[in-house]
C-alpha positions in Angstrom: 81.5 66.5 59.5 79.2 70.1 60.3 81.1 73.1 62.3 79.1 72.7 64.9 79.4 69.2 65.4 82.9 70.0 64.9 83.6 72.3 67.8 81.7 70.0 70.1 84.3 67.5 69.6 87.4 69.9 69.6 85.8 71.5 72.9 85.3 67.9 74.2 89.2 67.0 73.9 90.3 70.2 75.0 88.5 69.6 78.4 89.7 65.5 78.6 93.6 67.5 78.3 93.1 69.7 80.7 91.9 67.4 83.6 94.9 65.3 82.6 97.7 65.2 85.5 100.5 67.6 85.0 102.4 64.6 85.0 101.1 64.1 81.7 101.5 68.1 80.7 105.1 67.9 81.5 108.0 65.7 82.7 110.6 66.9 84.9 113.7 65.2 85.9 116.5 67.0 88.4 119.9 65.3 89.0 119.7 64.6 93.0 123.9 64.5 94.0 125.1 61.9 96.6 128.2 59.8 98.1 128.8 56.7 97.0 129.3 55.5 100.2 127.8 52.1 100.1 124.2 52.8 102.6 123.6 56.1 101.4 123.4 54.3 97.9 120.5 52.0 99.7 119.3 55.3 100.7 119.5 57.4 97.8 117.6 54.3 95.9 114.0 54.4 98.2 114.3 58.5 98.0 114.5 57.9 94.7 111.1 55.1 94.5 109.1 56.7 97.3 109.3 60.4 95.9 108.5 59.2 92.3 105.9 57.5 93.5 104.6 60.0 95.1 105.7 62.5 92.3 104.9 61.1 89.3 105.2 63.4 87.1 109.2 63.6 88.2 112.2 61.6 87.8 114.7 61.7 90.1 118.7 60.7 88.6 120.8 59.7 90.9 124.2 61.0 90.4 126.8 59.4 92.6 129.3 61.6 92.6 132.0 60.3 94.7 133.7 59.1 97.6 134.2 61.2 100.9 138.0 62.2 100.2 137.1 62.6 96.7 133.6 64.8 96.9 134.5 68.4 96.2 136.7 67.9 93.5 134.0 66.0 91.4 131.7 68.5 92.6 134.1 70.8 91.2 134.2 69.0 87.7 130.4 68.7 87.5 130.0 71.9 88.0 133.3 73.2 85.3 131.1 71.1 82.7 127.8 72.5 83.7 126.3 69.1 84.8 125.8 70.7 88.3 123.1 68.8 90.1 119.9 70.1 91.5 119.8 68.8 94.9 123.3 67.6 96.3 124.5 65.5 99.5 126.8 67.7 101.4 129.9 66.6 103.2 133.6 67.7 104.0 134.5 71.3 103.4 131.3 72.1 103.2 131.5 75.8 103.6 133.1 76.0 99.8 130.4 75.3 98.6 128.5 78.4 99.4 131.4 80.7 98.6 132.1 79.9 95.2 128.4 80.1 94.6 127.2 76.7 94.0 124.5 77.1 96.3 120.8 78.6 95.9 119.8 80.9 98.3 116.5 78.6 100.1 115.6 82.0 102.3 111.7 82.1 100.1 111.0 78.3 100.2 112.1 78.4 104.2 109.9 81.4 104.9 107.1 80.5 102.7 106.6 76.6 104.1 108.4 77.3 108.0 105.1 75.9 109.6 105.6 72.4 107.3 109.1 71.9 107.8 108.5 72.3 111.6 112.3 73.8 112.1 111.9 73.2 116.2 112.4 69.2 115.4 116.1 69.7 114.6 118.5 69.5 116.7 119.4 73.4 118.2 122.1 75.2 116.1 121.8 72.2 113.2 119.8 74.6 111.0 120.9 78.1 111.9 124.9 76.6 111.0 123.8 77.4 107.4 122.2 80.7 107.7 125.2 83.0 105.9 124.4 86.7 106.7 120.6 86.4 106.6 120.6 83.8 103.7 119.9 80.2 104.3 121.5 78.0 102.2 120.8 74.0 103.2 118.9 72.0 105.3 120.6 69.1 107.4 120.2 65.4 107.3 123.3 63.6 109.6 124.5 65.0 112.5 127.3 64.0 114.8 129.6 64.6 117.6 132.4 62.9 119.7 132.4 60.8 122.8 134.2 58.5 125.2 132.8 54.8 124.2 134.2 52.3 127.1 134.0 48.6 127.1 131.2 48.4 130.3 132.5 44.3 131.4 136.8 46.0 131.1 135.2 49.0 133.4 133.3 46.4 136.0 136.9 43.8 136.0 139.2 47.0 136.6 137.1 47.7 139.4 136.0 51.5 137.9 132.7 52.6 138.3 130.7 54.1 134.9 131.7 58.1 133.3 129.4 59.7 133.9 126.4 60.7 131.0 126.0 64.2 131.9 128.0 66.4 129.2 128.1 69.0 132.5 129.4 67.5 135.1 133.1 67.9 136.9 134.3 64.2 137.6 135.2 63.7 133.5 138.7 65.4 133.2 141.6 64.2 131.2 143.2 63.0 134.6 140.5 61.3 135.4 140.3 59.6 132.0 144.1 59.0 132.5 143.8 56.9 135.4 141.2 55.1 134.3 143.2 54.1 130.9 146.1 53.0 133.6 143.9 50.5 135.3 142.6 49.4 132.0 146.1 48.4 130.5 146.8 44.6 130.6 150.2 43.3 129.5 151.2 39.5 129.4 154.1 38.3 131.5 156.4 39.1 129.1 155.1 42.4 128.8 153.0 42.5 126.0 149.8 44.7 126.0 146.8 42.5 125.4 144.6 45.5 126.3 145.4 49.0 125.5 143.5 51.6 128.0 142.4 53.9 125.5 142.5 54.8 121.6 142.6 58.6 122.0 141.1 59.0 117.4 139.3 62.3 117.7 139.6 65.3 115.4 143.0 67.5 116.5 141.9 70.5 117.4 139.5 68.3 120.2 142.5 68.1 122.1 143.5 71.4 121.8 139.8 73.2 122.3 140.2 70.5 125.5 143.4 72.4 126.8 142.0 76.1 125.9 143.6 76.4 123.1 142.7 76.5 118.8 143.3 75.6 115.1 142.6 78.9 113.7 142.2 82.1 114.8 138.6 83.2 115.7 138.3 85.5 112.7 138.7 82.6 110.7 135.4 81.1 112.2 134.0 84.7 111.6 134.9 85.2 108.0 134.6 81.7 106.9 137.6 82.1 105.5 140.9 80.7 107.3 142.8 83.8 108.2 145.7 82.2 109.8 146.7 79.3 111.8 147.6 78.9 116.2 148.7 76.0 116.8 152.4 76.7 118.7 150.0 78.4 121.0 151.1 76.6 125.0 147.8 75.5 125.1 148.0 73.3 122.4 151.8 72.2 123.7 150.2 70.7 127.3 147.8 69.3 124.8 149.6 67.7 122.5 152.0 66.5 125.1 149.0 65.1 127.1 148.1 63.0 124.2 151.9 62.1 123.4 152.0 61.2 126.9 149.2 58.6 126.7 151.6 56.5 124.5 155.0 56.8 125.9 155.3 58.1 129.1 152.2 56.1 130.6 152.4 53.3 128.0 147.5 53.1 127.9 147.4 54.2 124.0 148.4 52.2 121.5 151.1 54.3 118.4 149.6 55.6 115.8 150.9 53.2 113.4 149.1 49.9 115.3 146.4 47.9 112.7 144.8 48.3 116.4 143.0 51.0 116.4 140.9 51.2 114.2 139.0 47.8 115.0 140.3 47.0 118.4 137.6 48.6 119.9 135.1 46.6 118.9 137.1 43.9 119.1 137.5 44.0 122.7 141.5 45.3 122.4 140.8 48.6 123.3 139.0 49.0 126.9 138.4 53.0 126.0 138.2 55.3 122.2 137.5 59.0 122.2 135.8 59.0 118.7 133.0 60.1 116.9 129.3 59.0 117.0 129.5 58.4 113.1 131.8 55.5 114.0 128.9 53.5 116.4 127.3 52.4 112.4 130.7 50.4 113.0 130.2 48.5 116.3 126.6 47.8 115.7 127.2 46.3 112.1 130.0 44.4 113.3 127.4 42.6 115.9 130.0 43.7 119.3 129.7 41.5 121.1 129.2 43.2 124.8 128.1 45.8 126.0 129.1 49.7 125.7 128.4 53.2 127.4 129.3 56.5 126.3 131.0 58.8 127.8 131.6 62.9 127.4 135.4 63.8 126.3 137.3 64.4 129.3 137.1 68.3 129.9 140.6 70.2 131.4 140.2 74.0 130.8 137.0 73.6 128.4 134.8 70.6 127.3 134.5 71.0 123.7 133.6 68.2 120.7 133.9 68.6 116.5 129.8 68.5 115.5 130.1 67.6 111.9 126.5 68.8 110.2 125.7 67.0 107.0 123.4 68.8 104.4 120.8 69.0 101.3 122.0 71.7 99.1 120.2 73.1 95.8 122.2 73.9 93.3 122.3 77.4 92.3 121.8 76.6 88.4 119.0 74.3 88.9 116.3 75.2 86.1 113.5 73.5 88.2 113.9 75.2 92.1 110.6 74.1 93.0 111.0 70.5 92.3 114.0 70.3 93.7 112.9 72.2 96.9 109.8 69.4 97.2 113.3 67.0 97.4 114.4 68.8 99.7 111.6 68.8 102.1 110.4 65.3 101.6 114.3 63.9 101.5 114.9 65.5 105.0 111.0 64.4 106.8 110.5 63.0 109.9 110.2 59.3 107.4 112.8 60.0 105.4 115.7 60.7 108.3 113.9 57.3 110.0 114.7 55.3 107.3 118.4 57.0 106.6 119.3 56.3 111.2 117.9 52.2 109.8 119.8 52.1 106.8 123.1 54.3 107.6 123.7 53.7 111.7 124.4 57.4 111.4 122.4 59.7 113.9 119.8 61.6 112.2 119.1 65.7 112.5 115.6 65.8 113.7 114.4 64.7 116.9 111.1 62.8 115.9 113.5 60.5 113.9 115.9 59.6 116.6 113.7 57.1 118.0 114.5 54.3 116.4 118.2 55.1 116.1 118.1 55.1 120.0 116.3 51.7 120.2 118.6 50.1 118.0 122.0 51.6 119.7 120.4 50.7 122.7 120.0 47.2 121.9 123.5 46.9 120.8 125.0 48.8 123.7 124.5 48.3 127.0 123.0 52.2 127.7 119.3 52.6 127.9 117.5 54.7 125.1 117.3 58.2 127.7 121.1 57.4 128.3 122.1 57.8 124.9 119.3 60.8 124.3 121.1 62.5 127.0 124.9 61.6 125.7 124.1 62.9 122.8 122.3 65.7 123.4 125.4 66.9 125.7 127.5 66.9 122.0 125.2 68.8 120.5 125.6 71.8 123.2 129.0 71.4 123.8 129.7 70.4 119.8 132.0 73.4 117.7 131.8 73.6 113.6 134.8 73.6 112.2 134.6 73.0 107.9 130.5 73.7 108.5 131.9 77.6 109.1 135.6 77.6 107.9 136.4 77.1 104.0 139.0 74.6 103.0 139.5 73.0 107.0 139.4 69.3 105.9 142.0 70.7 103.6 143.7 72.3 106.5 143.5 69.2 108.5 144.6 66.6 106.3 148.0 68.4 106.2 148.1 68.7 109.6 146.8 64.9 110.2 150.2 64.2 108.0 152.7 67.0 109.5 152.5 65.6 113.0 152.3 61.9 112.6 156.3 62.6 113.9 154.4 64.5 117.2 152.3 61.1 117.5 155.2 58.7 117.2 157.5 59.9 119.2 160.1 60.7 116.6 160.0 65.1 117.3 158.9 66.6 120.6 155.4 68.3 121.0 157.0 71.6 120.8 159.1 71.7 117.6 156.4 69.4 116.0 153.5 72.1 116.2 155.5 74.9 115.4 156.7 73.2 111.7 152.8 72.4 111.3 152.2 76.0 112.7 154.6 77.2 110.1 153.0 75.6 107.1 149.7 75.6 107.7 150.0 79.4 107.5 151.7 78.9 103.6 148.9 77.0 103.0 146.5 79.3 103.9 148.0 82.2 102.5 148.0 79.8 99.1 144.5 79.1 99.7 142.6 82.5 100.5 143.8 83.5 96.6 141.8 80.8 95.3 138.4 81.8 97.1 136.0 85.2 96.6 137.3 88.6 98.5 133.8 88.3 100.0 130.7 86.4 101.6 127.7 86.0 99.3 
């Protein structure tokens, strides 16, 4: 073959190679960590298949990190082993991820793709909470506050009007809630409860906030590092005396060891339930057989509720940040979050993805989509973050739940019980502070 012919062949082959899509030149694999929740696994499989279809040059390797209670521990092991994911779902003690250096600063990507991200589509404050010291670390997927759920037929039988949907209303107070619970509670001739008026299943600090107290000092939320517990305040004593009284003085709430507390509302054995929006999926998936409504938690000194925000993080050690970012953008898009709400039954963080969730809740409840949206927007407006702002808040909360049991069970008086929690939390805070960085990244 002559040199000229050979040169033409080489040039032709080179032209063919250069014209091939990037998938043929460089195949990239990214690892995506997620929880082992059944619904989440289904959603992650959908994300993987759809992202790979749109990006044939990318392979998504799903890593089931663990169930929620063990999630941080499992992430710690992956970090230590050098197998940390490129992208990972954020749940439980999420501020720890940033403090430990596990998360990549996404600010340059946010600034570059601001128009594409359409950040105004996210519910207010849900993106901003992940901005620490001017750096953006995450993009939200799911958000959830607290609400008061009520059995509409039971209220009608008791001659009670529906509580307000509006969180700014002053008429739904602790006293009003307790009076409703008293009128709703039913007993058989032998004194056995056949219908409990209320189940109080919100996080402990929600009751403290309601009465003007708190669980941790304000500088804990400002620094991201727990500073000290303030559990034994007069406001907290008043709050938990009111909670205990619901069970042991008024007899309208099941005791803390009752088996009825988890399924009782959707089984029609509890008339009202104060709990998070996350539980609404249990009502829907259990095919609840009666219309139910949503109201704000009661107001005493204040109206506030724990607000959870589960986001996407990018692992700080990723070797493929641009591909990881493309996955995060897709997995937090309207399309992906609509699928999230459909499969998992949790409120998505984008308003444009909320309609399908609203329709599903409306179909199973006694409320219109507009009423449900109003109730949810109220929980956003009055939401307070805990594990998103304070490292190891979940660990401190779990210790608190364990220590407060004798108080809720009526075995220890409220003031003494809260003092025990106060002292032991401060000991634990000192231990945990020693494990954290001196300053924020």
